[in-house]
C-alpha positions as CSV (number, residue, x, y, z in Angstrom):
1,X,6.6,4.3,-19.5
2,X,2.9,4.7,-20.2
3,X,1.5,2.0,-22.5
4,X,-0.7,3.4,-25.3
5,X,-2.9,1.7,-27.9
6,X,-3.3,3.8,-31.1
7,X,-6.2,2.7,-33.3
8,X,-6.4,4.2,-36.9
9,X,-7.0,2.6,-40.3
10,X,-4.3,4.8,-41.9
11,X,-1.2,2.5,-41.8
12,X,1.3,5.3,-42.7
13,X,-0.1,7.5,-39.9
14,X,0.0,4.6,-37.4
15,X,3.7,4.1,-38.2
16,X,4.5,7.8,-37.9
17,X,2.5,8.3,-34.8
18,X,4.1,5.2,-33.1
19,X,7.6,6.5,-33.8
20,X,6.8,10.1,-32.7
21,X,5.2,9.0,-29.5
22,X,8.0,6.6,-28.6
23,X,10.4,9.6,-28.9
24,X,8.1,11.4,-26.4
25,X,8.3,8.6,-23.8
26,X,5.4,6.3,-24.7
27,X,5.3,2.6,-25.3
28,X,3.0,2.4,-28.4
29,X,1.1,-0.4,-30.0
30,X,-1.3,0.0,-32.9
31,X,-4.4,-1.5,-34.4
32,X,-6.0,-0.9,-37.8
33,X,-9.7,-1.1,-36.9
34,X,-12.0,-0.8,-33.9
35,X,-12.6,-4.6,-33.5
36,X,-9.0,-5.5,-33.4
37,X,-8.3,-2.6,-31.1
38,X,-10.9,-3.7,-28.6
39,X,-9.6,-7.2,-28.8
40,X,-6.2,-6.0,-27.9
41,X,-7.6,-4.1,-25.0
42,X,-9.4,-7.2,-23.6
43,X,-6.2,-9.3,-24.0
44,X,-3.7,-6.8,-22.5
45,X,-3.4,-3.8,-20.2
46,X,-3.0,-0.3,-21.7
47,X,-2.8,2.9,-19.8
48,X,-4.5,4.9,-22.6
49,X,-6.2,4.6,-26.0
50,X,-6.2,7.0,-28.9
51,X,-8.8,6.3,-31.6
52,X,-9.6,7.7,-35.0
53,X,-13.3,8.2,-35.9
54,X,-13.7,7.1,-39.5
55,X,-12.6,3.5,-39.9
56,X,-13.9,0.4,-41.7
57,X,-16.4,-1.5,-39.7
58,X,-17.1,0.3,-36.4
59,X,-16.6,4.1,-36.2
60,X,-14.6,5.6,-33.4
61,X,-17.8,6.6,-31.5
62,X,-19.1,3.0,-31.8
63,X,-15.7,1.7,-30.5
64,X,-15.8,4.2,-27.7
65,X,-19.1,2.8,-26.4
66,X,-17.7,-0.7,-26.5
67,X,-14.5,0.4,-24.6
68,X,-16.6,2.3,-22.1
69,X,-18.5,-0.9,-21.3
70,X,-15.3,-2.8,-20.3
71,X,-14.7,-3.6,-16.7
72,X,-11.9,-1.1,-16.2
73,X,-11.6,1.0,-19.4
74,X,-8.5,3.2,-19.8
75,X,-8.9,6.9,-20.8
76,X,-9.7,7.4,-24.4
77,X,-8.3,10.3,-26.5
78,X,-10.4,10.9,-29.7
79,X,-8.6,11.9,-32.9
80,X,-10.7,13.8,-35.4
81,X,-10.4,15.8,-38.6
82,X,-10.4,19.6,-38.5
83,X,-14.0,19.9,-39.6
84,X,-15.4,17.3,-37.2
85,X,-16.2,19.5,-34.1
86,X,-19.6,17.8,-33.7
87,X,-18.0,14.4,-33.7
88,X,-15.5,15.6,-31.0
89,X,-18.3,16.9,-28.8
90,X,-20.2,13.7,-29.2
91,X,-17.1,11.7,-28.2
92,X,-16.6,13.9,-25.1
93,X,-20.2,13.3,-24.1
94,X,-19.8,9.6,-24.6
95,X,-16.9,9.5,-22.2
96,X,-13.7,10.4,-24.1
97,X,-11.1,12.1,-21.9
98,X,-10.0,14.5,-24.6
99,X,-9.8,15.0,-28.4
100,X,-7.1,16.1,-30.7
101,X,-7.5,17.5,-34.2
102,X,-5.4,15.8,-36.9
103,X,-2.8,18.0,-38.5
104,X,0.3,17.6,-40.6
105,X,3.7,17.7,-38.9
106,X,5.2,17.5,-35.5
107,X,2.6,19.8,-34.0
108,X,0.1,17.0,-34.1
109,X,2.3,14.6,-32.2
110,X,3.1,17.3,-29.6
111,X,-0.6,17.9,-29.1
112,X,-1.3,14.2,-28.9
113,X,1.5,13.7,-26.3
114,X,0.3,16.6,-24.3
115,X,-3.3,15.3,-24.3
116,X,-2.0,11.9,-23.2
117,X,-0.1,13.4,-20.3
118,X,-3.2,15.4,-19.2
119,X,-5.5,12.4,-19.5
120,X,-3.1,10.2,-17.5
121,X,-2.8,12.9,-14.8
122,X,-6.6,13.2,-14.6
123,X,-6.9,9.4,-14.3
124,X,-4.3,9.4,-11.6
125,X,-6.1,12.1,-9.7
126,X,-9.4,10.2,-10.0
127,X,-7.7,7.0,-8.8
128,X,-6.1,8.8,-5.8
129,X,-9.4,10.4,-4.9
130,X,-11.2,7.0,-5.1
131,X,-8.5,5.4,-3.0
132,X,-8.7,8.2,-0.4
133,X,-12.5,7.8,-0.3
134,X,-12.2,4.0,0.1
135,X,-9.7,4.5,2.9
136,X,-11.9,7.1,4.6
137,X,-14.9,4.8,4.4
138,X,-12.9,1.9,5.8
139,X,-11.6,4.2,8.6
140,X,-15.1,5.4,9.4
141,X,-16.4,1.9,9.5
142,X,-13.7,0.8,11.9
143,X,-14.3,3.9,14.0
144,X,-18.1,3.2,14.0
145,X,-17.4,-0.4,15.1
146,X,-15.1,0.8,17.9
147,X,-17.7,3.4,19.1
148,X,-20.4,0.7,19.0
149,X,-18.3,-1.6,21.0
150,X,-17.5,1.2,23.4
151,X,-21.2,1.9,23.9
152,X,-21.9,-1.8,24.4
153,X,-19.2,-2.0,27.1
154,X,-20.4,1.2,28.8
155,X,-24.0,0.0,28.8
156,X,-22.8,-3.3,30.3
157,X,-20.7,-1.5,32.9
158,X,-23.6,0.8,33.9
159,X,-25.8,-2.3,34.2
160,X,-23.3,-3.8,36.6
161,X,-23.0,-0.5,38.5
162,X,-26.8,-0.4,38.8
163,X,-26.7,-4.0,40.2
164,X,-24.2,-2.9,42.8
165,X,-26.4,0.0,43.8
166,X,-29.3,-2.4,44.1
167,X,-27.3,-4.7,46.4
168,X,-26.3,-1.7,48.5
169,X,-30.0,-0.6,48.7
170,X,-30.9,-4.1,49.9
171,X,-28.4,-3.8,52.7
172,X,-29.5,-0.5,54.2
173,X,-32.4,0.0,56.7
174,X,-32.9,3.7,56.3
175,X,-35.9,4.6,54.1
176,X,-34.2,7.8,53.1
177,X,-31.0,5.9,52.0
178,X,-33.1,3.4,50.1
179,X,-34.9,6.2,48.3
180,X,-31.7,7.9,47.4
181,X,-30.1,4.7,46.1
182,X,-33.3,4.0,44.1
183,X,-33.0,7.4,42.5
184,X,-29.4,6.8,41.7
185,X,-30.3,3.5,40.0
186,X,-32.8,5.3,37.7
187,X,-30.2,8.0,36.8
188,X,-27.8,5.2,35.8
189,X,-30.6,3.5,33.8
190,X,-31.3,6.7,31.9
191,X,-27.7,7.0,30.8
192,X,-27.4,3.3,30.1
193,X,-30.5,3.4,27.8
194,X,-28.7,6.0,25.7
195,X,-25.7,3.7,25.2
196,X,-28.0,0.8,24.4
197,X,-29.7,2.9,21.7
198,X,-26.3,3.9,20.2
199,X,-25.1,0.3,20.2
200,X,-28.2,-0.8,18.3
201,X,-28.2,2.1,15.9
202,X,-26.3,2.9,12.7
203,X,-26.2,6.5,13.7
204,X,-23.7,6.9,16.5
205,X,-24.0,10.7,16.7
206,X,-27.6,11.2,17.5
207,X,-30.6,9.4,19.2
208,X,-34.1,8.8,18.0
209,X,-35.9,10.2,21.1
210,X,-39.2,8.4,20.4
211,X,-37.3,5.1,20.4
212,X,-35.3,6.1,23.5
213,X,-38.1,7.4,25.7
214,X,-40.4,4.4,25.3
215,X,-38.1,1.8,26.9
216,X,-37.0,4.4,29.5
217,X,-40.7,5.0,30.4
218,X,-41.2,1.2,30.7
219,X,-38.3,0.9,33.1
220,X,-39.5,3.8,35.2
221,X,-43.0,2.4,35.4
222,X,-41.7,-1.0,36.5
223,X,-39.4,0.6,39.1
224,X,-42.0,2.9,40.7
225,X,-44.9,0.4,40.6
226,X,-45.9,-1.9,43.4
227,X,-48.6,-4.6,43.5
228,X,-50.8,-2.2,45.4
229,X,-49.8,1.1,43.8
230,X,-49.3,0.6,40.0
231,X,-47.8,3.4,38.0
232,X,-48.4,3.9,34.3
233,X,-45.9,6.0,32.3
234,X,-47.0,6.8,28.7
235,X,-45.0,8.4,25.9
236,X,-46.1,10.5,23.0
237,X,-43.1,11.7,21.0
238,X,-42.5,13.2,17.6
239,X,-39.6,11.5,15.6
240,X,-37.0,13.9,17.0
241,X,-33.3,13.1,16.7
242,X,-31.0,14.8,19.2
243,X,-27.2,14.7,19.6
244,X,-26.1,12.2,22.2
245,X,-25.1,14.7,24.8
246,X,-28.6,16.4,24.6
247,X,-30.3,13.0,24.7
248,X,-28.5,12.2,28.0
249,X,-29.6,15.5,29.5
250,X,-33.2,14.9,28.4
251,X,-33.1,11.4,29.8
252,X,-32.0,12.6,33.2
253,X,-34.7,15.3,33.2
254,X,-37.4,12.8,32.3
255,X,-36.1,10.3,34.9
256,X,-36.2,13.0,37.7
257,X,-39.6,14.4,36.7
258,X,-41.2,11.0,36.4
259,X,-39.7,9.8,39.7
260,X,-41.0,12.9,41.4
261,X,-44.5,12.4,40.0
262,X,-44.5,8.7,41.0
263,X,-43.4,9.5,44.5
264,X,-45.3,12.7,45.3
265,X,-48.3,13.0,42.9
266,X,-50.1,9.9,44.1
267,X,-50.3,8.8,47.7
268,X,-50.9,5.5,49.4
269,X,-52.4,2.8,47.2
270,X,-53.7,5.3,44.6
271,X,-52.8,4.2,41.1
272,X,-51.4,7.0,38.9
273,X,-50.4,7.9,35.3
274,X,-47.5,10.0,34.3
275,X,-47.4,11.4,30.7
276,X,-44.3,12.2,28.8
277,X,-44.6,14.3,25.7
278,X,-41.9,15.4,23.2
279,X,-42.9,17.7,20.4
280,X,-40.8,19.2,17.6
281,X,-41.4,22.9,17.1
282,X,-38.5,23.8,14.8
283,X,-36.0,25.1,15.5
284,X,-36.9,24.0,19.1
285,X,-38.2,20.9,20.8
286,X,-40.6,20.9,23.8
287,X,-40.6,18.2,26.5
288,X,-43.3,18.0,29.1
289,X,-44.0,15.6,31.9
290,X,-47.4,15.8,33.6
291,X,-49.4,13.9,36.2
292,X,-52.9,14.1,37.8
293,X,-51.7,14.9,41.3
294,X,-52.3,18.0,43.5
295,X,-50.0,20.1,41.3
296,X,-46.6,21.7,41.7
297,X,-45.7,24.7,43.8
298,X,-42.3,26.0,42.8
299,X,-42.1,28.1,46.0
300,X,-42.8,25.1,48.3
301,X,-40.0,23.6,50.3
302,X,-38.6,20.4,48.6
303,X,-40.2,17.3,49.9
304,X,-37.0,15.2,49.4
305,X,-33.3,16.1,49.4
306,X,-33.6,18.5,46.6
307,X,-30.9,16.6,44.6
308,X,-33.4,15.9,41.8
309,X,-34.4,19.5,41.4
310,X,-30.7,20.6,41.2
311,X,-30.1,17.9,38.6
312,X,-33.0,19.0,36.5
313,X,-31.7,22.6,36.6
314,X,-28.2,21.5,35.7
315,X,-29.4,19.4,32.8
316,X,-31.6,22.2,31.6
317,X,-28.7,24.6,31.8
318,X,-26.6,22.2,29.7
319,X,-29.4,22.3,27.0
320,X,-29.7,26.1,27.3
321,X,-33.3,25.3,28.0
322,X,-36.2,27.2,29.5
323,X,-38.3,25.5,32.2
324,X,-41.9,26.4,32.9
325,X,-44.8,25.0,34.8
326,X,-48.0,24.5,32.9
327,X,-51.5,25.2,34.2
328,X,-53.8,22.4,35.2
329,X,-55.1,20.3,38.1
330,X,-51.8,18.3,38.2
331,X,-48.2,19.1,37.8
332,X,-46.9,19.9,34.3
333,X,-43.3,20.7,33.8
334,X,-42.2,21.9,30.4
335,X,-38.6,22.1,29.0
336,X,-38.0,24.0,25.7
337,X,-34.6,23.9,24.0
338,X,-33.0,24.1,20.6
339,X,-32.8,20.9,18.5
């Protein structure tokens, strides 16, 4: 049975209202003024409050503002005279759930009971919505934590896999096999870098490509540099965010293009620079990798196994991207795709 506090300075009306509402299924307590009513609210729990406007001491509107400031105020139904529309509107603006015009007879009590039921239903709907939102937030937080942990474990597993490949490379004598295993290591590193970014980010659905490409470039430079043939890999990237699957594809493309440039653009002990650029050109993004070597001939026979070229094409296809070769003294490969 809903517990109601009815505040009105008219004692006779308080008694009549209390009896009528009890017959309609409400547990009713009354108060004769705003201060005593608010005190009752502080001391005890009520599901709903009905309050008259004109009373000694505080008016109903003044009492409403005090009730609204309580920690968990119940819904308030304002009771007004027939010519007090402005007061009723002011009460609704101040947070009242509803208002009922005072009349003589059972019709007033029916209207009051109906207003109570509607106010309680609205409060129940709001409470259910808030609880559902809390549950959803908690579920999302748990899911995000699980995904972060999964990314952490995947990154660690890929790191172990890379170490295994490195051990395998140390045990082979064929230069061709060593080169192939080194390429494999870099492909693993490109994917692992994505998972490290996701683990350290609050956004698990997309990657900040500027933050992703910089450490990837540093890893590539360290891998392809030797004491006599240093390689410098620079990054200039707009603050572009890409979905995780697209970020992986871009990472593989960058890894292959930088590896090709480091291997084939510069010969012998010649130092060399490779430049990675990522520009946002909404609704597209444009990736380019360029060097200062002899340039790229798309018709020439692949110098290596051709696996890297096939990977680049496969990743570009997954992005629905276009690949073109820029003009210049060195090689410049550009990939354009939708954000």
